[in-house]
N, C-alpha and C positions, 0 to 999 in steps of 0.2 A: 535535568535533561542529559546527564552525562552517561546514561546507560544504553546508548545506541550500540547495537552489535557491530563489531569491527568487520565481520564477514559479510555484512550487507552493503548494498549500493543504494544510492539515494538520488531522487529526481528533484528538479526545481519546483515541481508541483507537490512535493512532500509525501511521495510514496517511497517505501523501502522495498527492496528486492533481494532475495537470497537465492542463489543458484546451486542446485545439487544435480549434477549430470545435465539433463535437458529439462529438469523440473524447476520451474521458477515460482517461488512463494512470494506473494504480493500482500502488502499491508500499507497502512498510512502511519506516518511518524507521530511521535509524541507531540511535536509542534503542531501538526494538523489537528490532532485530537483536542489540544488545548485551545486552539483558535476557533474550532467549531463549537466547542462546549455544549453541554446539555443535548447529547445525542438521543434521538427519538426513534429512528428507523434506519434499517439497512436493506437495500435491495441487491441481492446476490444473484448471479446467473446460475443456471443449472449445470451440473457436470455434463460434459459433452459439448457444451456450447463452443462454437468456433469464434475466435477473436482475432482481429487484425490489429497490428500495432497502432496505437492511438485511439482504438475504440473505447467507448465508455464501458468499463467492465463491471463497475459497482457504483451505486449511488448511496450516499450517506446523508441522512437528513438530520439536522439539528433544529433547535427552536429558532436559530438565526438564519440558516441557509441550507441549501442542498448542494453537497459537494460531489463532483464526479471523480472517480478514480479510473485512470486510463490504463489500458493494457500496454505494458512496456515492450512486449514481444507479440508476435503472431503465434497462434497455436490453439490447442483444445483445452478447455477447462477440465483438469483432472480431478480436482477435489475442491469442495466449498466448505467453509467453516459455518455450517448451518446453525450451530448453537447461538451464534451472534444474533440471528433473526429474533429470537425470543429474549435474549439477554445481552444488551450492549455493554454491560459492565466490563467485560474482558477487553474490549477495545480501548476503554479509558484507563483501566488499571494496568494492563499489560499489552500495549500496542505491538511490541516486538516478539511476544510469545503467544499467549492465548488469543490475542487480538488479530492474528493473521486473517486475511479475507478469503484468498483463494490461491490455488496452485494451477499453473498452466504448463502443459506439456508443450514446450517451445519447439518451433520448426527451425528457428535461427536465433542464436544468442548474440549475434553481431551487434544489434542495436544497444546492448547493455554495456558495451565497451567504454562509452564516453560518460558513464554515470559517475557521480561523486562517491568517494569513500567517506567514512564517518568524520574524519578530520576536515575534509573539504566541505562537507555538508554543514558542519558547525561554523566554519568560516563564512559560508554562504548566508547562513541565518544572521550572522552579525552584520553583514553588509545589506541584507534584504530587509531586515527589520530593525529600525533604530530603537534603542532602549529608552 
């Protein structure tokens, strides 16, 4: 699990976010993928969907549970990783690359300021999950 991108920010609910201008790319971390295991379905929004911060942006179903991925910012869905709908392998094998979920054209990046960097997220996992 040492390959988390240094340019990403991380949430306590195990999402990662990369910001380029006002475009926010959203995915779930390797930790989330590992704990969901056996992914069977992903429900992605359509491009153009308006999201408010905290809205459920994506639902990912595994044989164990359904996980909700929340919008870290408000804005419009600019792009969706539609190949994931038919093939969830990218989510498991490359959660920080080919496994991205969607891109949001953000109206305000302020809410992202308090998110963890890769080092803080790794420390969070150590305290959140006893080995």
